[in-house]
VOLO-948398 format. One record per residue (C-alpha): residue in three letters; x, y, z. Coordinates in steps of 0.001 Angstrom, whole numbers, padded with zeros to 6 digits. Layout:
# VOLO-948398
{r "Ala" {X Y Z}}
...
***
This chain:
# VOLO-948398
{r "Met" {029703 105805 -001491}}
{r "Lys" {025618 106373 -002780}}
{r "Lys" {027545 106219 -006197}}
{r "Ala" {028078 102839 -005385}}
{r "Lys" {024683 101677 -003419}}
{r "Lys" {023126 103142 -007336}}
{r "Lys" {025769 101208 -009031}}
{r "Ile" {024623 097889 -007438}}
{r "Ala" {020761 098914 -007413}}
{r "Thr" {020466 099367 -011392}}
{r "Ala" {023192 096171 -011306}}
{r "Leu" {020205 094217 -009616}}
{r "Ser" {017342 095616 -011207}}
{r "Thr" {018975 095121 -014394}}
{r "Ser" {019893 091472 -013900}}
{r "Leu" {015964 091206 -012314}}
{r "Ile" {014729 092508 -015956}}
{r "Ala" {017075 090266 -017675}}
{r "Leu" {015532 087216 -016240}}
{r "Leu" {011393 087927 -016308}}
{r "Gly" {012194 088204 -019775}}
{r "Ile" {014005 085417 -020101}}
{r "Ser" {010954 083456 -018799}}
{r "Tyr" {008484 085464 -020476}}
{r "Ser" {010565 084079 -023250}}
{r "Asn" {009926 080339 -022681}}
{r "Thr" {006356 080707 -022197}}
{r "Ala" {005514 082615 -025080}}
{r "Leu" {008002 079571 -027218}}
{r "Ala" {006425 077226 -025492}}
{r "Gln" {002652 078806 -026583}}
{r "Asp" {004090 079889 -029858}}
{r "Asn" {005406 076269 -030658}}
{r "Pro" {002853 073252 -029986}}
{r "Ser" {005564 070387 -030602}}
{r "Gly" {007358 071640 -028105}}
{r "His" {004922 071761 -025798}}
{r "Asp" {003582 068343 -026985}}
{r "Asn" {007136 067139 -026351}}
{r "Leu" {007900 068019 -023387}}
{r "Lys" {003911 066174 -022326}}
{r "Thr" {005717 062812 -023991}}
{r "Asn" {008533 063391 -022255}}
{r "Ala" {006732 063251 -018752}}
{r "Glu" {004560 060477 -019778}}
{r "Asn" {006850 058393 -020559}}
{r "Ala" {008986 058884 -017530}}
{r "Gln" {005435 057647 -015721}}
{r "Ser" {004750 054173 -017920}}
{r "Gly" {008331 053891 -016978}}
{r "Ala" {007973 054033 -013878}}
{r "Glu" {004951 051684 -014043}}
{r "Ser" {006583 049163 -015934}}
{r "Ala" {009328 049232 -013529}}
{r "Thr" {007452 048381 -010556}}
{r "Ser" {005278 046056 -012316}}
{r "Thr" {008515 044221 -013031}}
{r "Ala" {009150 044097 -009190}}
{r "Asn" {005979 042512 -008752}}
{r "Ser" {006009 040208 -010829}}
{r "Ala" {009537 039180 -009079}}
{r "Lys" {007790 038687 -006188}}
{r "Asp" {005313 036971 -007082}}
{r "Thr" {007700 034481 -009202}}
{r "Ser" {009334 034236 -005862}}
{r "Lys" {006396 033305 -003565}}
{r "Ser" {005656 030430 -006631}}
{r "Ile" {009034 029007 -006560}}
{r "Asn" {008497 028830 -002798}}
{r "Asp" {005562 027386 -003009}}
{r "Phe" {005990 024732 -005525}}
{r "Phe" {008821 023285 -003693}}
{r "Ser" {006893 022702 000045}}
{r "Ser" {004155 022195 -001547}}
{r "Glu" {002651 017807 -000578}}
{r "Asp" {003781 016780 -004190}}
{r "Asp" {007528 017495 -003702}}
{r "Pro" {009686 014136 -003033}}
{r "Lys" {012167 015913 -000948}}
{r "Gly" {008714 017085 001109}}
{r "Lys" {008120 013705 000930}}
{r "Glu" {011221 012030 001930}}
{r "Leu" {010510 014229 005316}}
{r "Asn" {007872 011892 005590}}
{r "Pro" {008636 008692 005320}}
{r "Lys" {005395 006879 007254}}
{r "Gln" {003280 008978 005379}}
{r "Asn" {004027 007436 002281}}
{r "Ser" {004397 003631 003146}}
{r "Thr" {000821 003731 005336}}
{r "Gly" {-000830 003648 001986}}
{r "Leu" {001544 000600 000617}}
{r "Gln" {000857 -001337 004384}}
{r "Ser" {-002499 -000783 005295}}
{r "Arg" {-004957 -003001 002743}}
{r "Glu" {-009224 -003779 003324}}
{r "Lys" {-009385 -006815 005916}}
{r "Pro" {-011978 -008735 004252}}
{r "Gly" {-015214 -009458 006775}}
{r "Asn" {-016913 -008085 009456}}
{r "Leu" {-015530 -007750 012783}}
{r "Phe" {-017895 -010554 014275}}
{r "Asp" {-016195 -012922 010928}}
{r "Arg" {-012552 -011927 011260}}
{r "Leu" {-013347 -012849 015394}}
{r "Phe" {-015770 -015893 015347}}
{r "Gly" {-014873 -017178 011321}}
{r "Arg" {-017652 -017780 009045}}
{r "Val" {-019218 -020833 007329}}
{r "Thr" {-019414 -019551 003385}}
{r "Gly" {-021049 -021628 000402}}
{r "Val" {-019264 -022852 -002988}}
{r "Gln" {-021976 -022521 -006102}}
{r "Ile" {-020167 -024370 -009434}}
{r "Tyr" {-021877 -024595 -012524}}
{r "Thr" {-020018 -026203 -015867}}
{r "Gln" {-021437 -026365 -019370}}
{r "Lys" {-020823 -030410 -020705}}
{r "Asn" {-018233 -028763 -023252}}
{r "Ala" {-016389 -026679 -021126}}
{r "Asn" {-013118 -026732 -021489}}
{r "Asn" {-013195 -029010 -024010}}
{r "Asn" {-015043 -031073 -021847}}
{r "Ser" {-012179 -032419 -019713}}
{r "Ser" {-012036 -032215 -016140}}
{r "Ile" {-011371 -029071 -014537}}
{r "Leu" {-009492 -028458 -011119}}
{r "Ser" {-010058 -025335 -008779}}
{r "Glu" {-008380 -024957 -005407}}
{r "Ile" {-009342 -021864 -003469}}
{r "Val" {-006767 -021267 -000991}}
{r "Ile" {-007603 -019364 002239}}
{r "Val" {-004588 -017266 003800}}
{r "Tyr" {-004114 -016668 007788}}
{r "Lys" {-000361 -015186 007735}}
{r "Pro" {000564 -011577 005669}}
{r "Glu" {003100 -013100 004378}}
{r "Leu" {002136 -015693 002369}}
{r "Tyr" {-000616 -013544 001080}}
{r "Gln" {001734 -011620 -000932}}
{r "Gln" {003592 -014840 -002089}}
{r "Ile" {000897 -016774 -002966}}
{r "Leu" {-000895 -013839 -005380}}
{r "Asp" {002411 -013750 -007424}}
{r "Thr" {001653 -017580 -007788}}
{r "Lys" {000377 -018798 -011630}}
{r "Val" {-001432 -021244 -012015}}
{r "Lys" {000491 -023771 -013290}}
{r "Asp" {003379 -023557 -010401}}
{r "Trp" {000446 -024194 -007961}}
{r "Phe" {-000416 -027336 -008975}}
{r "Thr" {002655 -028430 -009783}}
{r "Leu" {004735 -031282 -006969}}
{r "Ser" {007681 -029075 -005934}}
{r "Gln" {009298 -029743 -002259}}
{r "Ala" {008801 -025695 -002088}}
{r "Asn" {004776 -025771 -002997}}
{r "Lys" {004790 -028919 -001449}}
{r "Asn" {005724 -027568 002681}}
{r "Leu" {003621 -024581 002004}}
{r "Arg" {000486 -026714 000788}}
{r "Ile" {001099 -028332 004624}}
{r "Ser" {001493 -024648 006446}}
{r "Asn" {-001234 -024255 008648}}
{r "Asp" {-001343 -020613 007548}}
{r "Leu" {-003260 -022263 005377}}
{r "Gln" {-006730 -023904 004259}}
{r "Ile" {-006818 -025420 000783}}
{r "Tyr" {-010168 -026603 -000164}}
{r "Arg" {-009862 -028394 -004167}}
{r "Phe" {-012732 -029125 -006411}}
{r "Glu" {-013095 -031430 -009225}}
{r "Thr" {-015659 -030685 -012111}}
{r "Thr" {-015878 -033514 -015024}}
{r "Pro" {-017794 -032780 -017809}}
{r "Asp" {-020840 -035387 -016661}}
{r "Leu" {-021108 -033000 -013492}}
{r "Thr" {-023108 -029658 -014435}}
{r "Tyr" {-023779 -028518 -011048}}
{r "Ser" {-022002 -028456 -007621}}
{r "Glu" {-022416 -027478 -003783}}
{r "Tyr" {-020192 -026814 -001182}}
{r "Leu" {-019661 -025919 001875}}
{r "Leu" {-016107 -024186 003949}}
{r "Asp" {-015406 -024106 007477}}
{r "Val" {-013669 -020126 007096}}
{r "Asn" {-011194 -020059 010508}}
{r "Ser" {-011138 -015987 012245}}
{r "Ser" {-008322 -014181 011746}}
{r "Ala" {-007975 -014683 007611}}
{r "Val" {-006287 -011635 005702}}
{r "Gly" {-007676 -013200 002002}}
{r "Ala" {-007862 -016181 -000179}}
{r "Phe" {-007646 -016615 -003976}}
{r "Leu" {-009136 -019433 -006292}}
{r "Phe" {-006530 -020934 -008034}}
{r "Thr" {-008877 -022714 -011751}}
{r "Arg" {-006376 -024927 -014319}}
{r "Thr" {-008248 -025521 -017482}}
{r "Gln" {-006187 -025404 -020515}}
{r "Asn" {-005901 -022286 -021771}}
{r "Asn" {-005261 -020732 -018068}}
{r "Leu" {-002153 -021926 -017024}}
{r "Asn" {-000241 -018813 -016706}}
{r "Ser" {-002513 -016565 -015651}}
{r "Leu" {-002379 -015734 -011776}}
{r "Pro" {-004862 -016570 -008934}}
{r "Ile" {-007853 -014490 -008605}}
{r "Lys" {-008426 -012569 -005229}}
{r "Leu" {-011454 -013541 -002980}}
{r "Asn" {-013107 -012294 -000010}}
{r "Pro" {-013286 -015720 002386}}
{r "Tyr" {-015896 -014231 004266}}
{r "Lys" {-018186 -013862 001054}}
{r "Asn" {-020205 -016900 -000733}}
{r "Thr" {-018929 -017806 -004168}}
{r "Arg" {-020422 -018500 -007466}}
{r "Ile" {-018069 -020500 -010112}}
{r "Lys" {-019303 -021142 -014243}}
{r "Tyr" {-017244 -022507 -015689}}
{r "Phe" {-018421 -022375 -020005}}
{r "Thr" {-017185 -023449 -022600}}
{r "Phe" {-014238 -020612 -023517}}
{r "Gly" {-013533 -019665 -020503}}
{r "Phe" {-015022 -019126 -016762}}
{r "Asn" {-016077 -016885 -014634}}
{r "Phe" {-016632 -015533 -010902}}
{r "Asn" {-019211 -013687 -008342}}
{r "Gln" {-019599 -012978 -004571}}
{r "Tyr" {-022341 -012363 -002386}}
{r "Pro" {-022658 -011516 000622}}
{r "Glu" {-025580 -014260 002259}}
***
């Protein structure tokens, strides 16, 4: 029994010495071989770099996903706009009302001044009309009407001219009349006004938009005309 225990102890001692010898040998090998030590260090650094790269890639993917979600939930997204049709149509349906509150409630008397050069419109007469509109539906219709069509004698145009929702003031300027002045009695609740001027070179033009509650000055020259408006 004692001999058996002694053999076991001897075997254990031998194994322990062998393990210590292997550990010492590996340590000495690492010290004696710098390239091996460097390889171990390089492998560790590569492993750390790979871990950092993986983390960066994951964060980038997360940020990209967030950016995509923000893009499709933004106000510029067509789908988002379709969910709020009232918001889109508000800007199209609303238009600034002309005049101040007093003008819109009680109306206003405005003035029109016309200056004409003697050789304007090839030294021939000029026909102009200021059309004051009181019905929103007619405003767009008249806005899209060309000068040559406005002065035609078609039945549709005749019916439009006698509408109670319009006021039409006509001015005819002759070559010998260099200056003229008129007063317009503009009613309340006007939605807008237009200037139609029939000259030889603007028959295909659209009317000029005016503020019905402002005074208007028109000047006709040899090769055209201009206008401006002012409050008083």
